[in-house]
N, C-alpha and C positions, 0 to 999 in steps of 0.2 A: 935417312928419313925419306928421301926422294924415292929410293929403291923400294921401300916398303909401300909408299903411295902408289908407285907404278904397279907393283904386284897386286895390290888391293883393287886397283882399277881393272886390271886384266881379269882377275878372278870374278869380280862382279859382272863384267861383260860376258865372260864365258857362261856363267850361270844363267844370265839373262837370255843369251842366245838359245841355249838348249831348252830353257823353260818356254820361251816364246814360240819356238817351232813346234814343241809338243802341244802347247795350248791351242795354236791355230789349227793343228791337225784335228784336234777334238772339235773345234768350232766348225771346220769345213766338212768333216766326214761323220761325226758321231751324233749330229743333231737329229732328233726324232721329228716325225711329221707333225705331231700335235703342238710343236713349239713354233715360234716365229722364225722361220728360216732366214728371212731377210736380215734381221738383226744379227744373227750368227755369222752370216757371210760378211757383213760390214765390219763387225768386230774382229773377225778372222783376218781381214785385209789389214786392219790397223795393227794388230799384234804381229803379224808376219812382217810388215814394213818396218816396225821398230826393231824386230829381230835382225832383219837384213842390215839395218843401219848399224847395229852393234857388230855384226859379222864383218862388214866392210871396214869399220874402224879397227877391228882387231887385225885384219889382214894388213892394213896400212901401218899400224903402230909396230907390228912385229916384223914387217918387211916380207911377209909371206906372199904378198901380192905379186912379187916378181916371179913366183913359181906358177901362178894361175892368172896370167895377165888378162885373159879373155873375160874374166868375171868382173873386172874393174869397170865401174860406171854402169854396169848392166841393170842394176836395180835402182839407179838414181831417180827415174820417174816415179817410183813407188812413194818417195817422200812427199810428192805433190798430191798423193791420194789420201794421206793421213788426215789433214784438216777437214776436207769435205766429208770423208767417211765418218769422222767423229761427230760432226754436226748432224749428218743424216741418220746416224745410229741413234743419237739422242732423240731426234724428232720421231723416228720410227717406234722407239720404245714408248715415248709419251703419248703418241697418237695411234698406237696399235696398227701401224702401216705394214702390211705384209708384202708390199711391193713399192718400188720407187715411183714417184710421180712422173708425169709426162716429160717435163723439162729438166729433171734432175741430172740428166746426162751432161748438162752444161757445166756442172761442177767439176767434171773430170777433164775439161779442155786443157788446163795447165799441164796435167800429166801427159796428155797426148802431144802437146807442144814440146814437152821435154823429150819425148821419144823422137820426134822429128828433129829436134836440135842435135841429138846425139847420134843420128844416123851415120854421119861421117866416121865416127869412132866404131860403131857397131859393124860397119862394112869395111873397115880398114883391114889390111893384111896382118898376119900374125907378127911379122917383124915390127911393124909400127906399134902394135899393142904391147909387145914385149919391151920396146924402147921406153914407152910411156910408163909402164909398170916398174921397170928397173930404175928409172929416174926418180920416181916417187919413193921407191924402197930406199934409195940412197939419200934422198932429201925429202922428208915428209912434208916440208913447207910447200912443195910443188903441187900438192893435192889441192891447194887453194889458188894456185896461180897457173898451172898447166892446163890450158884449154883442151877439151876433147870434143867440142862441137862448135856451133855457130856463136853461141853465147859464152863469154868467159866463165870458167868454172867458179870464180870468185862470186859472180852475181847469182849463181844458182844457190849458193850458201845464204846469201842475203834475202833472196826472194822467198825461200822456204820458210824462214822464221816470220817474215812479214805476213805471208799467207796464213800461217798458223795462228798468229795473233788476231787477224781479221775474223777468221772463222770462230775462234774462241769467244770473241765479243758477241757474235750472234748466237752461239751455243749457250752462253750464260744468260743472254737476253731471253732466250726461249724458256730456260728453266725458271728464271725469275718471274716471267709472265705467268707461267702455270702456278708457281708458288704463291703469287699474289692472289690468285683466284682460289687459293686454299684447296687445290686439287692434287698437288704433288704429294701431300700427306696420304692421300688415298692409295698410293702405290706401295704402301707398306715397306717391305725390305728393299724394294727396287729404288726407293728414295735415297737410301744411303749409298747404293751402288752408283746411281746417276751423278750424285754430288761428288763422290770420291773420284769417279771416272773423269769428270770435268775438271776437278781441282788438280788431279795428278797431271793431266794434259797441260794445264796452265803452268804447273811446276816445271814440266819438261821444256815447254816452249819458252818459258822465262829464262831457263838456263841456256838454251840454244841461242836466244836473242843476245844475251850478255856475251856469250862466247864469240858470236859472229861480229858483234860491234867491236869487241876488243881486237879481234883479228883485223878488222877494217882500219882501226886506228893505228895498229902496229905494222900494217902491210909494207910501208915504205921506211920503216925504222930498222935499225940493226938487230933488234930483238926478233928472234925467229917467230913468225906468227903461230906456228904449230905448238910452241911451248904453252900458249894460252889454252890449247885444246886439252892440256893435262892439268888445268887449274881447277878451282872449285866449281866453275860454271859447268864443266863436263861432268863432274861428280854429281851435281844437281840433276843433270839429265839421266845419268845412270841410275841414281837412286829412284827417280821418278818412274822410269821404265820398269825396273825390277819390282818396285812397289805395285805398279799397275798389274803386272803379271802375277805377283804374289797374291794380290787381292782376289784375282780370278780363281786361283787354286783354293783359296779359302771360301770361295762362293761357288760350289759346284752347280748350284741352281742357275747361275749365270753362264758358267762354262759349258754346260751341256745343253743350253738353250733356254731362252726366256719364254715362259708361257704368255700367250696373248692376253692382254689385259683389257678390262672393261669395267665401267662403274655400274653398280646395281641401280635399277630404276628408282628406288627410294633414297639413293644417295649413300648407300652403304659402302663397305670396303670392296676393294678390287677382288675379283675372283678369276680363276683360270677358266676362260671361256672355251678353250680348246680341249678340255678333258672330256672324252666321250662318255665316261661313266657318270658324269654329273648331269647329263641330259638324257631323259628317257626318250623313247621313240615318239611318244605323244607330245612331249615338250619340244622336240625338234620341229614338229609339224605346227603346233599351236602353243608357243611359249607364253603368250598373253591371251587372257580371255577378252571378250568383246567390250566389257566395261572398261578394262584397263587400256585397251587399244584406243577407245574414244577419249578417255581421260588424257592419255599421252599425246594424242593427235591435237587436242586443244592446247596442250602445253607447248608443243612444237610450234604450232601456228602463232601463238602469243609471243613466244620468244623471238622468232624470226622477224615478226612485224615490229615489235618494240625495239629490239636492238639493231634492226635493219642489217642482220647478219649476211644477207644475200649480196650486200654491196662489197664484201671482201672478196677480192679476186682469188680464185683457186681454193675457195672454202670447201673443205672436204667433209665427208660424212663422219669421219673420226673426230674432227674438231667440233662439229655440231653435237655429236653424242657426248663428248666430254663436257661441253658447255651446259648441256641439259642433264648431266649426271645419269646417263643411260648407257646401256650396253650398245655398241655399234650393231650387234646382231639384232637386238630388239628394235632399234631405230629403223634398220633396213626392213625388218618384218612389217612394221607399222606403215612405212611408205608403200610397201608392195600390196598389203592387204586392205589398208584404209584409203590411201590416196590413189592406189592402182598405178603407181609411177615408180620409175627408178630415180635415184637421188639427183642425177644431173637434170632430168626433166622437172623434178619437183622444185629445185632451187631456182632454175631458170624461169619457172612460172611466176615466182615472186618478182623476179627482175623485169619480166614483161609487164606484169601488173603495175609495177612502179613506173615504168616508161609510159604506159598508156595513161596513167593518172597525171603525169607531168604534161603530156600532150594535151589532155583535156583541159588542164588549167592554164595552158599556154606558158608554163614555166620553162619549157624547153627552148624557147626562142633565142635565149642567150647562148645556146650551145648548138653545135651541129648534131645531127642524129647519132653519129658515131661517138660524139662527146658525151651524149646522154647515156648511150649504151655503156661507155666506159665508166661513168659515174654509177650506173646500176650494178656493176660488178662483172660485166662481160670482159673477157681477156683479149678478144679479137673481134674484128668487124664481121668476119665470116661466121663465127660462132653466134653472134647476135642475130644475123640475118636468118640463119638456119633455125634457131630457137624461136624467133618471132613468127616465122611462117608456120612452124609446127604447132604453135599455140593458137594463133589467130586464123591460120589458113590463107593468109595473104602476106605479101612482102611489106616491109615498113613504108615504102613509098606508096604502095596501093592503099595502105591503111590511112595514110595522111590525106589522100585524095577522097 
């Protein structure tokens, strides 16, 4: 019975490895310009990393790692990329973001630290690498105990599932927030994909968490820790990963690239905004007539003032467009042709107006000027000073005088 189980595990892993590498090659290289390239790259990193995870497991479980010792631990930092990429992928699909935000690179610091941690092993001589790989091939339990960097290998296993659970919390929170606003349903078929994607990742990290905790509890016992790795908790991970990849192959519209999404001005269904054939030359130049532009301009102004949306730090044009049930393309067009402003200057104008009103009513006296700027939605002191002078022509201190 155990032999059958082992064979089943290995077959599923091999299938998953080939499928994942094939899928990520399509995501990296087959994506067409009219689709959101950013989401394809993020999803490609996720699928490749899970494929590498299965590949490394197969090498260890079969003992083949001793024949290619240089490959051991080389992909370990990839596992720290999966959780942030899953979160960023979900956010980019929901908010139609074609590039990452300014500070999104901070999400990748754990992966960078993992690379630094493993530098001693990466630069070790071939004899050392061969000795480590051979020891693990002879005793698989050492993969959890034999350190190859500054941080013990055991803690890398624990940190990865903890990181995954944390990011999943924020990923679910993001989806639920949109769902409560009754906007997720507007994404049509993408709704089922986003929910399945997040659910399967929860499934995978749940199995990983159970496996790693079991290993933790048995680490100092006579029971070999690695025997847990071939228990049901690993099967849960394998099924989750293969299901995720299988779901992709059943959804070529996702695999070949997600069309950029946007909501119609009237609150209708999502359309493919990047399809060139859907916009005539005239529509590209003047997608809205003067009456509609004026109507939507009042709608934008009313929403921002009523909800005080400008107080949200890092509030993007995609988030505002989604809240207003407008296409981001149409919103940008209105800002450019009605308000004669780019989005950053437009939203900062409301922040400066709010600060000036507080100063006039002397409500700001309980706060420093920087504290008031922070309340108004500015992310930094320098951004506040630059924006204030751009709007008023004087610095905040000169304005107070």
